[in-house]
C-alpha positions as CSV (number, residue, x, y, z in Angstrom):
1,M,52.0,10.6,123.7
2,R,49.0,8.3,123.3
3,R,49.3,7.0,126.8
4,A,49.1,10.6,128.0
5,L,45.6,11.1,126.5
6,D,42.9,11.1,129.2
7,D,39.9,8.8,128.8
8,D,37.7,11.6,127.5
9,E,40.1,12.6,124.8
10,R,40.7,9.0,123.8
11,L,37.0,8.4,123.5
12,R,36.6,11.6,121.5
13,R,39.3,10.5,119.1
14,S,37.8,7.1,118.8
15,E,34.4,8.4,118.0
16,N,35.9,10.7,115.4
17,L,37.8,7.9,113.8
18,C,34.6,5.8,113.8
19,R,32.7,8.6,112.0
20,Q,35.4,9.0,109.4
21,L,35.7,5.3,108.7
22,A,31.9,4.9,108.5
23,R,31.8,7.3,105.6
24,Q,34.4,5.4,103.5
25,P,33.0,3.5,100.5
26,L,35.1,0.4,101.4
27,F,33.5,0.3,104.8
28,H,30.0,0.4,103.3
29,T,30.7,-2.5,100.9
30,S,32.7,-4.6,103.3
31,R,31.2,-7.7,104.9
32,K,34.2,-9.0,106.9
33,I,36.2,-6.7,109.0
34,A,39.3,-7.4,111.1
35,A,39.6,-5.0,114.1
36,Y,41.6,-5.1,117.3
37,L,40.9,-4.6,121.0
38,P,43.0,-1.7,122.3
39,A,45.9,-2.1,124.6
40,D,48.5,0.3,126.1
41,G,46.6,3.5,125.2
42,E,45.6,2.5,121.7
43,I,42.5,4.1,120.1
44,E,39.2,2.5,121.3
45,T,37.6,0.4,118.5
46,Q,34.4,-0.6,120.3
47,P,32.3,2.2,118.6
48,L,33.4,1.0,115.2
49,I,32.9,-2.7,116.1
50,E,29.4,-1.9,117.3
51,L,28.6,0.1,114.2
52,A,29.8,-2.9,112.1
53,W,27.5,-5.2,114.0
54,R,24.5,-2.9,113.6
55,R,25.2,-2.9,109.8
56,G,25.2,-6.7,109.7
57,K,29.0,-7.0,109.2
58,Q,31.1,-9.8,110.6
59,V,33.9,-8.7,112.9
60,Y,37.1,-10.7,113.4
61,L,39.9,-10.1,115.9
62,P,43.6,-11.3,115.7
63,V,44.5,-14.3,117.8
64,L,48.1,-15.4,118.4
65,V,48.8,-18.8,116.9
66,P,49.6,-20.9,120.0
67,F,52.3,-23.0,118.4
68,L,54.0,-20.5,116.0
69,S,55.5,-17.1,116.9
70,N,54.9,-14.1,114.8
71,R,51.7,-15.6,113.3
72,L,48.1,-14.5,113.6
73,W,44.8,-16.1,113.0
74,F,41.5,-14.1,112.8
75,A,38.6,-15.3,114.9
76,R,35.0,-14.2,114.7
77,F,34.1,-11.7,117.4
78,E,30.4,-11.4,118.4
79,P,28.8,-9.7,121.4
80,D,28.8,-13.0,123.4
81,T,32.4,-14.1,122.4
82,R,34.4,-15.2,125.4
83,L,37.7,-13.4,125.6
84,V,40.9,-14.7,127.1
85,S,44.3,-13.1,127.7
86,N,47.1,-14.1,125.3
87,R,50.7,-14.4,126.3
88,Y,51.2,-10.6,126.2
89,G,48.1,-10.0,128.4
90,I,46.0,-8.7,125.4
91,A,42.4,-9.9,125.2
92,E,41.5,-12.1,122.2
93,P,38.7,-14.4,121.4
94,E,38.9,-17.8,122.9
95,L,40.0,-19.9,120.0
96,V,37.2,-21.8,118.3
97,H,38.6,-23.3,115.1
98,R,35.4,-23.3,113.2
99,K,35.1,-19.5,113.6
100,R,38.5,-18.7,112.1
101,I,38.9,-17.0,108.7
102,A,41.7,-16.8,106.2
103,P,43.3,-13.3,106.1
104,Q,42.6,-13.2,102.3
105,A,38.9,-13.4,103.0
106,L,38.8,-10.2,105.0
107,D,37.6,-7.0,103.3
108,I,39.3,-4.6,105.7
109,V,42.0,-5.0,108.3
110,L,42.2,-2.3,111.0
111,A,45.5,-2.2,112.8
112,P,46.9,0.0,115.6
113,L,50.0,2.1,114.9
114,V,52.2,4.4,116.8
115,G,52.6,7.1,114.2
116,F,52.8,7.9,110.5
117,D,54.0,10.7,108.3
118,R,52.3,12.9,105.7
119,S,52.9,10.2,103.0
120,G,51.3,7.4,105.1
121,N,54.6,5.8,106.1
């Protein structure tokens, strides 16, 4: 269903999500936010990332650990960050070890999902 959304509808939903999240107290108080770059029809996160930058927040993106499967690092993402494709063809920051952060140090982690029920499952 998400792949069936046209670009205008995906952008409209992305902007709506950005507005809703920007009103949340946790977003206001957070300093370090993990986001993702969309793939395969996922909601666009660029409006939210740009809002975070404008508000002086640090943004981090997941990076696949090159020598371990099923592990992620979080690397700092800034407007001039060089992106590379990972083994699944998804854009991620070029790994710069000094710009990594421990997951426990993040205030918010935004993650894409396929669906959920009324209970948040």
